[in-house]
PDB file with SEQRES, HELIX, SHEET and CRYST1 records, atoms N, CA, C and O in Angstrom:
SEQRES   1 A   69  MET SER GLU MET ILE PRO ILE PHE VAL ASN GLY GLU PRO          
SEQRES   2 A   69  HIS GLN ILE ALA ALA SER THR ASP LEU GLN GLN LEU LYS          
SEQRES   3 A   69  GLN LYS ILE ALA PRO GLY GLN GLN VAL ALA ILE ALA ILE          
SEQRES   4 A   69  ASN THR GLU ILE MET PRO ARG ARG LEU TRP ALA GLY ARG          
SEQRES   5 A   69  THR LEU GLN PRO GLN ASP GLN VAL LEU MET PHE ASN LEU          
SEQRES   6 A   69  VAL ALA GLY GLY                                              
HELIX    1 AA1 LEU A   22  ILE A   29  1                                   8    
HELIX    2 AA2 ARG A   46  GLY A   51  5                                   6    
SHEET    1 AA1 5 GLU A  12  ALA A  17  0                                        
SHEET    2 AA1 5 MET A   4  VAL A   9 -1                                        
SHEET    3 AA1 5 GLN A  59  ASN A  64  1                                        
SHEET    4 AA1 5 VAL A  35  ILE A  39 -1                                        
SHEET    5 AA1 5 GLU A  42  MET A  44 -1                                        
CRYST1    1.000    1.000    1.000  90.00  90.00  90.00 P 1           1          
ATOM      1  N   MET A   1     165.392 -30.006  57.490  1.00  0.00           N  
ATOM      2  CA  MET A   1     164.949 -31.286  56.944  1.00  0.00           C  
ATOM      3  C   MET A   1     163.543 -31.589  57.451  1.00  0.00           C  
ATOM      4  O   MET A   1     163.233 -31.340  58.616  1.00  0.00           O  
ATOM      5  N   SER A   2     162.712 -32.112  56.597  1.00  0.00           N  
ATOM      6  CA  SER A   2     161.324 -32.407  56.931  1.00  0.00           C  
ATOM      7  C   SER A   2     161.216 -33.690  57.756  1.00  0.00           C  
ATOM      8  O   SER A   2     162.019 -34.613  57.614  1.00  0.00           O  
ATOM      9  N   GLU A   3     160.216 -33.720  58.608  1.00  0.00           N  
ATOM     10  CA  GLU A   3     159.983 -34.911  59.434  1.00  0.00           C  
ATOM     11  C   GLU A   3     159.613 -36.091  58.546  1.00  0.00           C  
ATOM     12  O   GLU A   3     158.866 -35.936  57.579  1.00  0.00           O  
ATOM     13  N   MET A   4     160.134 -37.269  58.873  1.00  0.00           N  
ATOM     14  CA  MET A   4     159.837 -38.484  58.122  1.00  0.00           C  
ATOM     15  C   MET A   4     158.876 -39.346  58.938  1.00  0.00           C  
ATOM     16  O   MET A   4     158.949 -39.392  60.166  1.00  0.00           O  
ATOM     17  N   ILE A   5     157.974 -40.027  58.229  1.00  0.00           N  
ATOM     18  CA  ILE A   5     157.022 -40.924  58.883  1.00  0.00           C  
ATOM     19  C   ILE A   5     157.092 -42.305  58.235  1.00  0.00           C  
ATOM     20  O   ILE A   5     157.429 -42.424  57.057  1.00  0.00           O  
ATOM     21  N   PRO A   6     156.775 -43.346  59.004  1.00  0.00           N  
ATOM     22  CA  PRO A   6     156.766 -44.701  58.433  1.00  0.00           C  
ATOM     23  C   PRO A   6     155.395 -45.041  57.847  1.00  0.00           C  
ATOM     24  O   PRO A   6     154.365 -44.798  58.474  1.00  0.00           O  
ATOM     25  N   ILE A   7     155.396 -45.602  56.645  1.00  0.00           N  
ATOM     26  CA  ILE A   7     154.181 -46.149  56.036  1.00  0.00           C  
ATOM     27  C   ILE A   7     154.557 -47.493  55.412  1.00  0.00           C  
ATOM     28  O   ILE A   7     155.726 -47.879  55.399  1.00  0.00           O  
ATOM     29  N   PHE A   8     153.557 -48.194  54.901  1.00  0.00           N  
ATOM     30  CA  PHE A   8     153.779 -49.448  54.192  1.00  0.00           C  
ATOM     31  C   PHE A   8     153.141 -49.333  52.814  1.00  0.00           C  
ATOM     32  O   PHE A   8     152.003 -48.881  52.685  1.00  0.00           O  
ATOM     33  N   VAL A   9     153.876 -49.741  51.787  1.00  0.00           N  
ATOM     34  CA  VAL A   9     153.359 -49.769  50.416  1.00  0.00           C  
ATOM     35  C   VAL A   9     153.466 -51.201  49.934  1.00  0.00           C  
ATOM     36  O   VAL A   9     154.562 -51.747  49.816  1.00  0.00           O  
ATOM     37  N   ASN A  10     152.325 -51.802  49.658  1.00  0.00           N  
ATOM     38  CA  ASN A  10     152.267 -53.208  49.241  1.00  0.00           C  
ATOM     39  C   ASN A  10     153.041 -54.102  50.215  1.00  0.00           C  
ATOM     40  O   ASN A  10     153.734 -55.035  49.811  1.00  0.00           O  
ATOM     41  N   GLY A  11     152.904 -53.791  51.512  1.00  0.00           N  
ATOM     42  CA  GLY A  11     153.512 -54.599  52.561  1.00  0.00           C  
ATOM     43  C   GLY A  11     154.962 -54.267  52.878  1.00  0.00           C  
ATOM     44  O   GLY A  11     155.518 -54.800  53.838  1.00  0.00           O  
ATOM     45  N   GLU A  12     155.584 -53.395  52.091  1.00  0.00           N  
ATOM     46  CA  GLU A  12     156.986 -53.033  52.300  1.00  0.00           C  
ATOM     47  C   GLU A  12     157.076 -51.713  53.070  1.00  0.00           C  
ATOM     48  O   GLU A  12     156.360 -50.766  52.747  1.00  0.00           O  
ATOM     49  N   PRO A  13     157.942 -51.638  54.079  1.00  0.00           N  
ATOM     50  CA  PRO A  13     158.073 -50.385  54.836  1.00  0.00           C  
ATOM     51  C   PRO A  13     158.772 -49.304  54.023  1.00  0.00           C  
ATOM     52  O   PRO A  13     159.708 -49.583  53.274  1.00  0.00           O  
ATOM     53  N   HIS A  14     158.307 -48.064  54.179  1.00  0.00           N  
ATOM     54  CA  HIS A  14     158.897 -46.891  53.535  1.00  0.00           C  
ATOM     55  C   HIS A  14     158.921 -45.750  54.540  1.00  0.00           C  
ATOM     56  O   HIS A  14     158.070 -45.675  55.425  1.00  0.00           O  
ATOM     57  N   GLN A  15     159.891 -44.870  54.400  1.00  0.00           N  
ATOM     58  CA  GLN A  15     159.949 -43.623  55.154  1.00  0.00           C  
ATOM     59  C   GLN A  15     159.683 -42.503  54.165  1.00  0.00           C  
ATOM     60  O   GLN A  15     160.364 -42.398  53.144  1.00  0.00           O  
ATOM     61  N   ILE A  16     158.693 -41.661  54.461  1.00  0.00           N  
ATOM     62  CA  ILE A  16     158.345 -40.563  53.558  1.00  0.00           C  
ATOM     63  C   ILE A  16     158.237 -39.272  54.359  1.00  0.00           C  
ATOM     64  O   ILE A  16     158.118 -39.300  55.584  1.00  0.00           O  
ATOM     65  N   ALA A  17     158.280 -38.150  53.667  1.00  0.00           N  
ATOM     66  CA  ALA A  17     158.081 -36.852  54.319  1.00  0.00           C  
ATOM     67  C   ALA A  17     156.655 -36.788  54.865  1.00  0.00           C  
ATOM     68  O   ALA A  17     155.717 -37.278  54.236  1.00  0.00           O  
ATOM     69  N   ALA A  18     156.505 -36.185  56.031  1.00  0.00           N  
ATOM     70  CA  ALA A  18     155.212 -36.133  56.711  1.00  0.00           C  
ATOM     71  C   ALA A  18     154.130 -35.442  55.889  1.00  0.00           C  
ATOM     72  O   ALA A  18     152.947 -35.700  56.114  1.00  0.00           O  
ATOM     73  N   SER A  19     154.483 -34.585  54.958  1.00  0.00           N  
ATOM     74  CA  SER A  19     153.495 -33.848  54.166  1.00  0.00           C  
ATOM     75  C   SER A  19     153.145 -34.534  52.845  1.00  0.00           C  
ATOM     76  O   SER A  19     152.449 -33.941  52.021  1.00  0.00           O  
ATOM     77  N   THR A  20     153.605 -35.754  52.624  1.00  0.00           N  
ATOM     78  CA  THR A  20     153.386 -36.454  51.353  1.00  0.00           C  
ATOM     79  C   THR A  20     151.924 -36.841  51.189  1.00  0.00           C  
ATOM     80  O   THR A  20     151.315 -37.391  52.106  1.00  0.00           O  
ATOM     81  N   ASP A  21     151.360 -36.553  50.014  1.00  0.00           N  
ATOM     82  CA  ASP A  21     149.997 -36.991  49.713  1.00  0.00           C  
ATOM     83  C   ASP A  21     150.052 -38.190  48.756  1.00  0.00           C  
ATOM     84  O   ASP A  21     151.119 -38.563  48.269  1.00  0.00           O  
ATOM     85  N   LEU A  22     148.889 -38.781  48.501  1.00  0.00           N  
ATOM     86  CA  LEU A  22     148.840 -39.977  47.649  1.00  0.00           C  
ATOM     87  C   LEU A  22     149.353 -39.716  46.234  1.00  0.00           C  
ATOM     88  O   LEU A  22     150.017 -40.573  45.650  1.00  0.00           O  
ATOM     89  N   GLN A  23     149.051 -38.542  45.678  1.00  0.00           N  
ATOM     90  CA  GLN A  23     149.517 -38.215  44.327  1.00  0.00           C  
ATOM     91  C   GLN A  23     151.048 -38.202  44.279  1.00  0.00           C  
ATOM     92  O   GLN A  23     151.648 -38.744  43.351  1.00  0.00           O  
ATOM     93  N   GLN A  24     151.672 -37.584  45.277  1.00  0.00           N  
ATOM     94  CA  GLN A  24     153.134 -37.531  45.335  1.00  0.00           C  
ATOM     95  C   GLN A  24     153.725 -38.926  45.514  1.00  0.00           C  
ATOM     96  O   GLN A  24     154.733 -39.261  44.892  1.00  0.00           O  
ATOM     97  N   LEU A  25     153.101 -39.734  46.360  1.00  0.00           N  
ATOM     98  CA  LEU A  25     153.585 -41.098  46.567  1.00  0.00           C  
ATOM     99  C   LEU A  25     153.495 -41.905  45.278  1.00  0.00           C  
ATOM    100  O   LEU A  25     154.423 -42.638  44.934  1.00  0.00           O  
ATOM    101  N   LYS A  26     152.380 -41.773  44.565  1.00  0.00           N  
ATOM    102  CA  LYS A  26     152.210 -42.492  43.299  1.00  0.00           C  
ATOM    103  C   LYS A  26     153.299 -42.091  42.305  1.00  0.00           C  
ATOM    104  O   LYS A  26     153.846 -42.947  41.609  1.00  0.00           O  
ATOM    105  N   GLN A  27     153.620 -40.798  42.232  1.00  0.00           N  
ATOM    106  CA  GLN A  27     154.670 -40.325  41.324  1.00  0.00           C  
ATOM    107  C   GLN A  27     156.029 -40.898  41.708  1.00  0.00           C  
ATOM    108  O   GLN A  27     156.860 -41.160  40.839  1.00  0.00           O  
ATOM    109  N   LYS A  28     156.259 -41.093  42.995  1.00  0.00           N  
ATOM    110  CA  LYS A  28     157.542 -41.631  43.468  1.00  0.00           C  
ATOM    111  C   LYS A  28     157.636 -43.141  43.254  1.00  0.00           C  
ATOM    112  O   LYS A  28     158.675 -43.641  42.823  1.00  0.00           O  
ATOM    113  N   ILE A  29     156.568 -43.865  43.548  1.00  0.00           N  
ATOM    114  CA  ILE A  29     156.580 -45.331  43.527  1.00  0.00           C  
ATOM    115  C   ILE A  29     156.275 -45.896  42.130  1.00  0.00           C  
ATOM    116  O   ILE A  29     156.889 -46.876  41.708  1.00  0.00           O  
ATOM    117  N   ALA A  30     155.331 -45.277  41.419  1.00  0.00           N  
ATOM    118  CA  ALA A  30     154.877 -45.840  40.140  1.00  0.00           C  
ATOM    119  C   ALA A  30     154.721 -44.756  39.075  1.00  0.00           C  
ATOM    120  O   ALA A  30     153.632 -44.590  38.526  1.00  0.00           O  
ATOM    121  N   PRO A  31     155.790 -44.017  38.774  1.00  0.00           N  
ATOM    122  CA  PRO A  31     155.672 -42.946  37.777  1.00  0.00           C  
ATOM    123  C   PRO A  31     155.303 -43.501  36.403  1.00  0.00           C  
ATOM    124  O   PRO A  31     155.863 -44.497  35.945  1.00  0.00           O  
ATOM    125  N   GLY A  32     154.349 -42.833  35.760  1.00  0.00           N  
ATOM    126  CA  GLY A  32     153.952 -43.227  34.413  1.00  0.00           C  
ATOM    127  C   GLY A  32     153.073 -44.463  34.334  1.00  0.00           C  
ATOM    128  O   GLY A  32     152.668 -44.851  33.238  1.00  0.00           O  
ATOM    129  N   GLN A  33     152.767 -45.092  35.458  1.00  0.00           N  
ATOM    130  CA  GLN A  33     151.925 -46.282  35.449  1.00  0.00           C  
ATOM    131  C   GLN A  33     150.483 -45.921  35.811  1.00  0.00           C  
ATOM    132  O   GLN A  33     150.231 -44.975  36.557  1.00  0.00           O  
ATOM    133  N   GLN A  34     149.559 -46.687  35.273  1.00  0.00           N  
ATOM    134  CA  GLN A  34     148.157 -46.556  35.640  1.00  0.00           C  
ATOM    135  C   GLN A  34     147.902 -47.481  36.824  1.00  0.00           C  
ATOM    136  O   GLN A  34     148.017 -48.699  36.692  1.00  0.00           O  
ATOM    137  N   VAL A  35     147.558 -46.920  37.969  1.00  0.00           N  
ATOM    138  CA  VAL A  35     147.338 -47.724  39.160  1.00  0.00           C  
ATOM    139  C   VAL A  35     146.051 -47.309  39.853  1.00  0.00           C  
ATOM    140  O   VAL A  35     145.551 -46.199  39.670  1.00  0.00           O  
ATOM    141  N   ALA A  36     145.536 -48.220  40.645  1.00  0.00           N  
ATOM    142  CA  ALA A  36     144.474 -47.922  41.604  1.00  0.00           C  
ATOM    143  C   ALA A  36     145.135 -47.974  42.972  1.00  0.00           C  
ATOM    144  O   ALA A  36     146.091 -48.720  43.184  1.00  0.00           O  
ATOM    145  N   ILE A  37     144.620 -47.175  43.895  1.00  0.00           N  
ATOM    146  CA  ILE A  37     145.222 -47.113  45.227  1.00  0.00           C  
ATOM    147  C   ILE A  37     144.162 -47.347  46.290  1.00  0.00           C  
ATOM    148  O   ILE A  37     143.070 -46.780  46.248  1.00  0.00           O  
ATOM    149  N   ALA A  38     144.519 -48.206  47.254  1.00  0.00           N  
ATOM    150  CA  ALA A  38     143.713 -48.396  48.461  1.00  0.00           C  
ATOM    151  C   ALA A  38     144.574 -47.979  49.638  1.00  0.00           C  
ATOM    152  O   ALA A  38     145.778 -48.236  49.661  1.00  0.00           O  
ATOM    153  N   ILE A  39     143.957 -47.339  50.607  1.00  0.00           N  
ATOM    154  CA  ILE A  39     144.683 -46.944  51.802  1.00  0.00           C  
ATOM    155  C   ILE A  39     143.905 -47.449  53.009  1.00  0.00           C  
ATOM    156  O   ILE A  39     142.738 -47.110  53.207  1.00  0.00           O  
ATOM    157  N   ASN A  40     144.574 -48.263  53.804  1.00  0.00           N  
ATOM    158  CA  ASN A  40     143.932 -48.889  54.968  1.00  0.00           C  
ATOM    159  C   ASN A  40     142.634 -49.595  54.550  1.00  0.00           C  
ATOM    160  O   ASN A  40     141.603 -49.453  55.207  1.00  0.00           O  
ATOM    161  N   THR A  41     142.697 -50.340  53.472  1.00  0.00           N  
ATOM    162  CA  THR A  41     141.629 -51.155  52.866  1.00  0.00           C  
ATOM    163  C   THR A  41     140.507 -50.350  52.204  1.00  0.00           C  
ATOM    164  O   THR A  41     139.504 -50.938  51.799  1.00  0.00           O  
ATOM    165  N   GLU A  42     140.643 -49.038  52.082  1.00  0.00           N  
ATOM    166  CA  GLU A  42     139.627 -48.205  51.427  1.00  0.00           C  
ATOM    167  C   GLU A  42     140.149 -47.734  50.076  1.00  0.00           C  
ATOM    168  O   GLU A  42     141.193 -47.085  50.003  1.00  0.00           O  
ATOM    169  N   ILE A  43     139.421 -48.060  48.998  1.00  0.00           N  
ATOM    170  CA  ILE A  43     139.801 -47.590  47.662  1.00  0.00           C  
ATOM    171  C   ILE A  43     139.672 -46.070  47.631  1.00  0.00           C  
ATOM    172  O   ILE A  43     138.653 -45.516  48.043  1.00  0.00           O  
ATOM    173  N   MET A  44     140.704 -45.410  47.143  1.00  0.00           N  
ATOM    174  CA  MET A  44     140.706 -43.947  47.071  1.00  0.00           C  
ATOM    175  C   MET A  44     140.504 -43.498  45.626  1.00  0.00           C  
ATOM    176  O   MET A  44     141.328 -43.803  44.764  1.00  0.00           O  
ATOM    177  N   PRO A  45     139.416 -42.776  45.354  1.00  0.00           N  
ATOM    178  CA  PRO A  45     139.224 -42.246  44.001  1.00  0.00           C  
ATOM    179  C   PRO A  45     140.369 -41.301  43.624  1.00  0.00           C  
ATOM    180  O   PRO A  45     140.864 -40.546  44.461  1.00  0.00           O  
ATOM    181  N   ARG A  46     140.773 -41.351  42.383  1.00  0.00           N  
ATOM    182  CA  ARG A  46     141.897 -40.543  41.887  1.00  0.00           C  
ATOM    183  C   ARG A  46     141.704 -39.055  42.205  1.00  0.00           C  
ATOM    184  O   ARG A  46     142.680 -38.363  42.496  1.00  0.00           O  
ATOM    185  N   ARG A  47     140.497 -38.562  42.157  1.00  0.00           N  
ATOM    186  CA  ARG A  47     140.244 -37.146  42.409  1.00  0.00           C  
ATOM    187  C   ARG A  47     140.588 -36.722  43.836  1.00  0.00           C  
ATOM    188  O   ARG A  47     140.725 -35.529  44.108  1.00  0.00           O  
ATOM    189  N   LEU A  48     140.728 -37.682  44.746  1.00  0.00           N  
ATOM    190  CA  LEU A  48     141.049 -37.375  46.147  1.00  0.00           C  
ATOM    191  C   LEU A  48     142.534 -37.537  46.492  1.00  0.00           C  
ATOM    192  O   LEU A  48     142.953 -37.198  47.599  1.00  0.00           O  
ATOM    193  N   TRP A  49     143.324 -38.052  45.554  1.00  0.00           N  
ATOM    194  CA  TRP A  49     144.726 -38.353  45.850  1.00  0.00           C  
ATOM    195  C   TRP A  49     145.504 -37.128  46.333  1.00  0.00           C  
ATOM    196  O   TRP A  49     146.235 -37.216  47.320  1.00  0.00           O  
ATOM    197  N   ALA A  50     145.359 -35.989  45.657  1.00  0.00           N  
ATOM    198  CA  ALA A  50     146.146 -34.804  46.007  1.00  0.00           C  
ATOM    199  C   ALA A  50     145.767 -34.244  47.374  1.00  0.00           C  
ATOM    200  O   ALA A  50     146.567 -33.549  48.000  1.00  0.00           O  
ATOM    201  N   GLY A  51     144.565 -34.537  47.839  1.00  0.00           N  
ATOM    202  CA  GLY A  51     144.117 -34.011  49.123  1.00  0.00           C  
ATOM    203  C   GLY A  51     144.285 -34.971  50.286  1.00  0.00           C  
ATOM    204  O   GLY A  51     143.970 -34.616  51.422  1.00  0.00           O  
ATOM    205  N   ARG A  52     144.774 -36.182  50.031  1.00  0.00           N  
ATOM    206  CA  ARG A  52     144.889 -37.184  51.105  1.00  0.00           C  
ATOM    207  C   ARG A  52     146.343 -37.293  51.540  1.00  0.00           C  
ATOM    208  O   ARG A  52     147.133 -38.007  50.921  1.00  0.00           O  
ATOM    209  N   THR A  53     146.693 -36.580  52.610  1.00  0.00           N  
ATOM    210  CA  THR A  53     148.039 -36.648  53.170  1.00  0.00           C  
ATOM    211  C   THR A  53     148.185 -37.960  53.938  1.00  0.00           C  
ATOM    212  O   THR A  53     147.293 -38.358  54.687  1.00  0.00           O  
ATOM    213  N   LEU A  54     149.298 -38.608  53.745  1.00  0.00           N  
ATOM    214  CA  LEU A  54     149.542 -39.885  54.413  1.00  0.00           C  
ATOM    215  C   LEU A  54     149.875 -39.677  55.887  1.00  0.00           C  
ATOM    216  O   LEU A  54     150.477 -38.675  56.275  1.00  0.00           O  
ATOM    217  N   GLN A  55     149.469 -40.646  56.691  1.00  0.00           N  
ATOM    218  CA  GLN A  55     149.670 -40.619  58.130  1.00  0.00           C  
ATOM    219  C   GLN A  55     150.599 -41.760  58.528  1.00  0.00           C  
ATOM    220  O   GLN A  55     150.704 -42.751  57.805  1.00  0.00           O  
ATOM    221  N   PRO A  56     151.284 -41.631  59.685  1.00  0.00           N  
ATOM    222  CA  PRO A  56     152.161 -42.716  60.127  1.00  0.00           C  
ATOM    223  C   PRO A  56     151.411 -44.048  60.205  1.00  0.00           C  
ATOM    224  O   PRO A  56     150.275 -44.116  60.675  1.00  0.00           O  
ATOM    225  N   GLN A  57     152.064 -45.080  59.740  1.00  0.00           N  
ATOM    226  CA  GLN A  57     151.557 -46.451  59.750  1.00  0.00           C  
ATOM    227  C   GLN A  57     150.463 -46.730  58.717  1.00  0.00           C  
ATOM    228  O   GLN A  57     149.895 -47.822  58.721  1.00  0.00           O  
ATOM    229  N   ASP A  58     150.147 -45.774  57.829  1.00  0.00           N  
ATOM    230  CA  ASP A  58     149.168 -46.051  56.775  1.00  0.00           C  
ATOM    231  C   ASP A  58     149.622 -47.258  55.970  1.00  0.00           C  
ATOM    232  O   ASP A  58     150.813 -47.443  55.719  1.00  0.00           O  
ATOM    233  N   GLN A  59     148.659 -48.074  55.569  1.00  0.00           N  
ATOM    234  CA  GLN A  59     148.891 -49.243  54.725  1.00  0.00           C  
ATOM    235  C   GLN A  59     148.361 -48.895  53.326  1.00  0.00           C  
ATOM    236  O   GLN A  59     147.152 -48.778  53.127  1.00  0.00           O  
ATOM    237  N   VAL A  60     149.262 -48.735  52.375  1.00  0.00           N  
ATOM    238  CA  VAL A  60     148.897 -48.350  51.008  1.00  0.00           C  
ATOM    239  C   VAL A  60     149.082 -49.552  50.087  1.00  0.00           C  
ATOM    240  O   VAL A  60     150.128 -50.201  50.096  1.00  0.00           O  
ATOM    241  N   LEU A  61     148.058 -49.836  49.296  1.00  0.00           N  
ATOM    242  CA  LEU A  61     148.155 -50.865  48.260  1.00  0.00           C  
ATOM    243  C   LEU A  61     148.017 -50.187  46.912  1.00  0.00           C  
ATOM    244  O   LEU A  61     147.082 -49.416  46.691  1.00  0.00           O  
ATOM    245  N   MET A  62     148.944 -50.471  46.012  1.00  0.00           N  
ATOM    246  CA  MET A  62     148.867 -49.968  44.636  1.00  0.00           C  
ATOM    247  C   MET A  62     148.679 -51.161  43.718  1.00  0.00           C  
ATOM    248  O   MET A  62     149.437 -52.130  43.760  1.00  0.00           O  
ATOM    249  N   PHE A  63     147.651 -51.066  42.887  1.00  0.00           N  
ATOM    250  CA  PHE A  63     147.312 -52.138  41.957  1.00  0.00           C  
ATOM    251  C   PHE A  63     147.527 -51.652  40.539  1.00  0.00           C  
ATOM    252  O   PHE A  63     147.058 -50.573  40.176  1.00  0.00           O  
ATOM    253  N   ASN A  64     148.243 -52.443  39.718  1.00  0.00           N  
ATOM    254  CA  ASN A  64     148.355 -52.143  38.305  1.00  0.00           C  
ATOM    255  C   ASN A  64     147.042 -52.450  37.620  1.00  0.00           C  
ATOM    256  O   ASN A  64     146.428 -53.487  37.870  1.00  0.00           O  
ATOM    257  N   LEU A  65     146.614 -51.549  36.758  1.00  0.00           N  
ATOM    258  CA  LEU A  65     145.390 -51.763  35.999  1.00  0.00           C  
ATOM    259  C   LEU A  65     145.720 -52.563  34.747  1.00  0.00           C  
ATOM    260  O   LEU A  65     146.662 -52.244  34.022  1.00  0.00           O  
ATOM    261  N   VAL A  66     144.935 -53.602  34.503  1.00  0.00           N  
ATOM    262  CA  VAL A  66     145.160 -54.493  33.384  1.00  0.00           C  
ATOM    263  C   VAL A  66     143.878 -54.579  32.562  1.00  0.00           C  
ATOM    264  O   VAL A  66     142.802 -54.832  33.105  1.00  0.00           O  
ATOM    265  N   ALA A  67     143.995 -54.367  31.255  1.00  0.00           N  
ATOM    266  CA  ALA A  67     142.839 -54.470  30.383  1.00  0.00           C  
ATOM    267  C   ALA A  67     142.579 -55.939  30.038  1.00  0.00           C  
ATOM    268  O   ALA A  67     143.492 -56.764  30.043  1.00  0.00           O  
ATOM    269  N   GLY A  68     141.359 -56.234  29.750  1.00  0.00           N  
ATOM    270  CA  GLY A  68     141.023 -57.607  29.366  1.00  0.00           C  
ATOM    271  C   GLY A  68     140.021 -58.231  30.295  1.00  0.00           C  
ATOM    272  O   GLY A  68     139.454 -57.551  31.151  1.00  0.00           O  
ATOM    273  N   GLY A  69     139.797 -59.497  30.140  1.00  0.00           N  
ATOM    274  CA  GLY A  69     138.782 -60.122  30.980  1.00  0.00           C  
ATOM    275  C   GLY A  69     139.030 -61.527  31.259  1.00  0.00           C  
ATOM    276  O   GLY A  69     138.243 -62.166  31.958  1.00  0.00           O  
TER     277      GLY A  69                                                      
END                                                                             
């Protein structure tokens, strides 16, 4: 069994596998949705999601994208 680490997603605690990256987390938390992601208050460009492995205690914010003004 893989080691689990604690993180927070939109303020809620989660336990995830230690090797989880942002792309995998997005697929688990918001499959099929268009979202923007910030980690520890830093906006993460989509092109970096697959390469950013989550660390214990990371604070992840996922924002739904809404069209309009």
